[in-house]
C-alpha positions in Angstrom: 0.7 -25.8 -10.3 -2.4 -24.5 -12.3 -1.8 -22.6 -15.6 -4.0 -20.0 -14.0 -1.6 -19.4 -11.0 1.2 -19.4 -13.3 0.1 -17.4 -15.7 -1.2 -14.6 -12.7 2.2 -14.7 -11.3 4.3 -14.4 -14.6 1.5 -11.2 -15.2 2.5 -9.5 -11.8 5.9 -9.5 -12.4 5.8 -7.9 -15.7 2.9 -5.5 -14.4 4.8 -4.8 -11.3 7.7 -2.9 -13.3 8.8 0.1 -11.6 6.2 3.3 -12.4 7.5 6.9 -13.1 5.9 10.4 -13.0 8.6 13.4 -13.4 11.4 12.7 -10.9 9.1 10.1 -8.8 10.0 6.2 -9.6 7.6 3.8 -7.5 9.1 0.3 -7.0 8.6 -3.3 -5.4 4.2 -1.9 -5.2 1.9 -4.8 -3.9 -1.4 -4.6 -2.0 -3.6 -7.5 0.2 -6.1 -7.9 2.3 -6.7 -10.6 4.8 -9.2 -12.5 2.9 -12.4 -12.9 0.9 -14.4 -11.6 3.4 -12.4 -8.4 4.3 -13.8 -5.4 4.4 -9.8 -3.5 4.2 -6.7 -4.2 2.2 -3.2 -2.4 1.8 -0.7 -1.2 -1.0 2.8 -1.4 -0.1 5.7 0.3 -2.3 9.2 2.1 -2.5 8.9 5.2 -3.5 12.3 6.7 -4.5 12.8 10.8 -5.6 15.7 11.1 -8.1 15.0 14.8 -8.1 16.8 17.7 -6.1 14.1 19.0 -4.5 11.5 17.3 -1.7 8.5 16.0 -3.1 5.1 14.7 -0.9 2.6 12.0 -1.7 -0.9 14.0 -1.1 -3.3 11.5 -1.4 -4.0 7.8 -3.3 -7.6 6.7 -4.9 -8.4 3.4 -6.3 -12.0 1.9 -7.6 -11.1 -0.9 -5.2 -12.8 0.6 -2.4 -15.1 3.1 -0.8 -12.7 5.0 0.2 -8.5 5.4 0.5 -5.8 7.2 2.8 -2.4 7.6 3.8 -1.8 5.8 7.0 0.7 5.3 9.7 0.6 3.0 12.7 1.9 4.9 16.2 2.9 3.3 19.0 0.7 3.7 22.3 3.5 1.6 23.9 2.5 -2.2 25.4 2.8 -3.3 22.0 -0.5 -1.5 20.8 -0.2 0.3 17.1 -3.0 2.6 16.4 -3.5 2.9 12.8 -4.1 6.9 11.5 -5.3 8.9 8.9 -2.3 11.4 7.7 -3.8 14.0 6.4 -0.4 16.1 4.9 0.8 13.0 3.2 4.8 11.9 3.1 7.4 13.4 2.5 9.6 12.1 -0.2 13.3 13.3 -0.1 15.5 14.5 -3.1 17.9 12.3 -3.8 15.9 9.7 -1.4 13.0 7.5 -0.8 10.3 6.6 1.4 9.0 2.7 2.3 5.4 2.2 2.4 5.4 -1.1 4.7 3.3 -3.3 6.6 3.7 -1.9 10.1 4.6 1.9 8.9 3.2 3.8 6.1 1.0 2.8 3.5 -1.8 3.1 1.3 -5.6 1.9 3.4 -8.5 0.7 1.0 -11.7 1.2 3.2 -14.8 -0.7 2.3 -13.4 -2.8 -0.3 -15.8 -3.0 -3.4 -14.4 -6.9 -4.5 -12.3 -9.1 -3.0 -8.4 -8.8 -3.4 -7.4 -12.2 -4.9 -4.0 -13.4 -5.1 -2.6 -12.4 -8.8 -5.3 -9.8 -9.0 -4.1 -5.9 -10.2 -5.3 -3.0 -8.2 -5.4 0.0 -10.2 -4.3 3.1 -7.9 -3.6 6.8 -8.5 -0.9 8.3 -6.2 -1.3 12.5 -6.3 2.3 13.7 -6.2 2.6 17.9 -5.1 5.5 18.3 -8.0 5.2 15.1 -9.9 1.4 15.3 -10.2 -0.6 11.9 -10.7 1.0 8.6 -11.6 -1.2 5.6 -12.2 0.6 2.5 -10.8 -0.6 -1.2 -11.2 -0.3 -2.9 -8.1 -0.4 -6.6 -7.9 -2.6 -8.7 -5.0 0.3 -10.8 -3.7 -1.1 -12.9 0.0 1.5 -14.9 -0.1 4.7 -12.0 1.1 5.4 -11.5 4.7 5.7 -8.6 6.2 8.4 -6.3 6.8 8.5 -6.5 10.4 8.1 -10.6 10.6 5.2 -12.3 11.1 5.1 -11.3 15.5 1.7 -10.6 16.3 0.5 -7.0 17.1 -2.6 -5.2 18.9 -4.0 -2.4 17.0 -6.5 0.3 18.1 -7.9 1.2 15.0 -10.4 4.3 16.4 -13.1 4.7 14.3 -11.5 3.6 11.5 -13.7 0.6 9.9 -10.8 -1.5 8.9 -12.6 -4.9 8.7 -10.3 -8.2 9.5 -7.3 -6.8 8.2 -4.5 -8.3 9.7 -1.3 -5.9 9.7 0.9 -8.7 11.0 1.2 -11.6 9.1 
Protein backbone atom coordinates (compact mmCIF):
# COMPACT_ATOMS: atom_id res chain seq x y z
CA UNK A 1 0.00 0.00 0.00
CA UNK A 2 1.37 3.38 -0.97
CA UNK A 3 2.10 5.80 1.86
CA UNK A 4 -0.06 8.51 0.20
CA UNK A 5 -3.05 6.15 0.05
CA UNK A 6 -2.55 5.14 3.68
CA UNK A 7 -2.26 8.78 4.74
CA UNK A 8 -5.36 9.78 2.76
CA UNK A 9 -7.32 6.93 4.34
CA UNK A 10 -6.18 7.89 7.84
CA UNK A 11 -7.05 11.55 7.27
CA UNK A 12 -10.49 10.60 5.93
CA UNK A 13 -11.18 8.66 9.13
CA UNK A 14 -10.05 11.55 11.33
CA UNK A 15 -11.95 14.17 9.36
CA UNK A 16 -15.08 11.98 9.01
CA UNK A 17 -15.81 12.41 12.73
CA UNK A 18 -19.38 13.47 13.54
CA UNK A 19 -20.21 17.15 13.01
CA UNK A 20 -22.63 19.10 15.22
CA UNK A 21 -24.87 22.17 14.80
CA UNK A 22 -27.19 22.80 17.72
CA UNK A 23 -29.12 19.57 18.26
CA UNK A 24 -28.17 18.15 14.82
CA UNK A 25 -25.35 15.64 14.31
CA UNK A 26 -24.03 14.39 10.95
CA UNK A 27 -22.36 10.97 10.97
CA UNK A 28 -20.80 8.56 8.47
CA UNK A 29 -20.67 11.10 5.63
CA UNK A 30 -19.01 10.26 2.33
CA UNK A 31 -19.07 11.57 -1.22
CA UNK A 32 -18.47 9.97 -4.59
CA UNK A 33 -18.62 10.40 -8.35
CA UNK A 34 -18.49 7.87 -11.16
CA UNK A 35 -14.89 8.75 -12.09
CA UNK A 36 -12.44 11.41 -13.17
CA UNK A 37 -14.54 12.55 -16.17
CA UNK A 38 -17.87 12.59 -14.27
CA UNK A 39 -19.95 15.76 -14.44
CA UNK A 40 -21.85 14.92 -11.27
CA UNK A 41 -21.30 13.52 -7.81
CA UNK A 42 -23.24 13.01 -4.60
CA UNK A 43 -22.86 13.01 -0.83
CA UNK A 44 -24.46 10.62 1.63
CA UNK A 45 -24.70 10.72 5.43
CA UNK A 46 -26.80 10.00 8.50
CA UNK A 47 -28.36 13.12 10.05
CA UNK A 48 -29.51 12.77 13.66
CA UNK A 49 -31.72 15.21 15.56
CA UNK A 50 -31.13 14.99 19.31
CA UNK A 51 -33.59 17.82 19.98
CA UNK A 52 -37.23 17.77 21.06
CA UNK A 53 -38.50 19.47 17.86
CA UNK A 54 -38.37 18.41 14.23
CA UNK A 55 -35.85 20.27 12.07
CA UNK A 56 -35.51 20.41 8.31
CA UNK A 57 -32.48 20.25 6.03
CA UNK A 58 -33.31 23.11 3.66
CA UNK A 59 -30.29 23.21 1.35
CA UNK A 60 -26.66 22.32 0.75
CA UNK A 61 -23.83 24.31 -0.84
CA UNK A 62 -20.30 23.45 -1.95
CA UNK A 63 -17.61 24.85 -4.23
CA UNK A 64 -17.03 21.36 -5.69
CA UNK A 65 -19.74 21.97 -8.30
CA UNK A 66 -21.64 24.68 -10.13
CA UNK A 67 -24.94 23.60 -8.55
CA UNK A 68 -25.85 21.66 -5.39
CA UNK A 69 -29.36 20.33 -4.74
CA UNK A 70 -31.15 18.00 -2.36
CA UNK A 71 -32.41 15.04 -4.39
CA UNK A 72 -34.43 11.88 -4.02
CA UNK A 73 -35.42 8.96 -6.24
CA UNK A 74 -39.01 8.18 -7.21
CA UNK A 75 -40.00 4.73 -8.49
CA UNK A 76 -41.75 5.10 -11.84
CA UNK A 77 -42.35 1.35 -12.08
CA UNK A 78 -40.67 -1.27 -14.28
CA UNK A 79 -37.38 -0.74 -12.40
CA UNK A 80 -37.09 2.88 -13.58
CA UNK A 81 -36.11 5.41 -10.92
CA UNK A 82 -36.39 9.15 -11.55
CA UNK A 83 -34.12 11.52 -9.67
CA UNK A 84 -35.91 14.63 -8.44
CA UNK A 85 -34.93 17.91 -6.76
CA UNK A 86 -36.61 18.16 -3.33
CA UNK A 87 -37.16 21.91 -2.95
CA UNK A 88 -38.80 21.62 0.48
CA UNK A 89 -35.82 19.71 1.90
CA UNK A 90 -35.85 16.76 4.27
CA UNK A 91 -37.46 16.59 7.71
CA UNK A 92 -35.16 15.41 10.49
CA UNK A 93 -37.58 14.12 13.16
CA UNK A 94 -37.14 15.07 16.83
CA UNK A 95 -35.18 12.33 18.59
CA UNK A 96 -34.74 10.56 15.25
CA UNK A 97 -32.62 10.47 12.14
CA UNK A 98 -32.80 10.76 8.38
CA UNK A 99 -30.48 8.80 6.08
CA UNK A 100 -29.10 10.35 2.91
CA UNK A 101 -28.12 7.21 1.02
CA UNK A 102 -27.57 5.88 -2.46
CA UNK A 103 -30.83 5.05 -4.18
CA UNK A 104 -32.70 7.46 -1.89
CA UNK A 105 -32.36 10.99 -0.57
CA UNK A 106 -28.93 12.58 -1.15
CA UNK A 107 -26.97 15.77 -1.80
CA UNK A 108 -26.37 16.11 -5.56
CA UNK A 109 -23.36 17.93 -7.05
CA UNK A 110 -24.03 18.98 -10.66
CA UNK A 111 -21.39 20.41 -12.96
CA UNK A 112 -18.33 19.32 -10.99
CA UNK A 113 -15.55 21.93 -10.92
CA UNK A 114 -12.90 19.25 -10.34
CA UNK A 115 -12.50 15.50 -10.20
CA UNK A 116 -13.56 13.80 -6.97
CA UNK A 117 -10.66 11.44 -6.28
CA UNK A 118 -10.65 8.77 -3.59
CA UNK A 119 -9.37 10.29 -0.33
CA UNK A 120 -10.14 13.91 -1.33
CA UNK A 121 -12.22 16.04 1.02
CA UNK A 122 -15.32 17.98 -0.04
CA UNK A 123 -16.51 20.89 2.10
CA UNK A 124 -20.32 21.08 2.21
CA UNK A 125 -22.44 23.65 4.04
CA UNK A 126 -25.76 22.20 5.19
CA UNK A 127 -28.50 24.68 6.10
CA UNK A 128 -31.14 23.62 8.60
CA UNK A 129 -34.36 25.47 9.40
CA UNK A 130 -33.66 25.61 13.16
CA UNK A 131 -30.04 24.55 13.68
CA UNK A 132 -28.74 26.96 11.03
CA UNK A 133 -25.62 26.33 8.97
CA UNK A 134 -23.22 23.44 9.50
CA UNK A 135 -20.00 22.96 7.53
CA UNK A 136 -19.13 19.29 7.05
CA UNK A 137 -15.82 18.05 5.64
CA UNK A 138 -16.79 14.93 3.69
CA UNK A 139 -14.25 12.35 2.48
CA UNK A 140 -14.54 11.04 -1.08
CA UNK A 141 -14.92 7.25 -0.87
CA UNK A 142 -15.04 5.57 -4.27
CA UNK A 143 -14.74 2.07 -2.77
CA UNK A 144 -17.82 1.97 -0.54
CA UNK A 145 -20.60 -0.31 -1.72
CA UNK A 146 -24.13 1.05 -2.15
CA UNK A 147 -26.78 0.84 0.56
CA UNK A 148 -29.09 -1.09 -1.74
CA UNK A 149 -26.45 -3.56 -2.94
CA UNK A 150 -24.80 -3.52 -6.32
CA UNK A 151 -27.80 -4.38 -8.48
CA UNK A 152 -28.44 -2.47 -11.65
CA UNK A 153 -31.22 0.11 -11.81
CA UNK A 154 -32.44 2.19 -14.73
CA UNK A 155 -32.73 5.91 -14.05
CA UNK A 156 -34.67 8.69 -15.71
CA UNK A 157 -32.87 11.88 -14.79
CA UNK A 158 -35.40 14.21 -16.42
CA UNK A 159 -33.88 17.53 -17.39
CA UNK A 160 -31.00 17.30 -14.91
CA UNK A 161 -27.42 17.09 -16.19
CA UNK A 162 -26.01 14.32 -14.02
CA UNK A 163 -23.18 13.29 -16.31
CA UNK A 164 -22.16 9.68 -15.92
CA UNK A 165 -23.24 9.29 -12.30
CA UNK A 166 -23.83 5.60 -11.55
CA UNK A 167 -26.13 5.37 -8.54
CA UNK A 168 -26.18 1.58 -8.42
CA UNK A 169 -22.59 0.99 -7.27
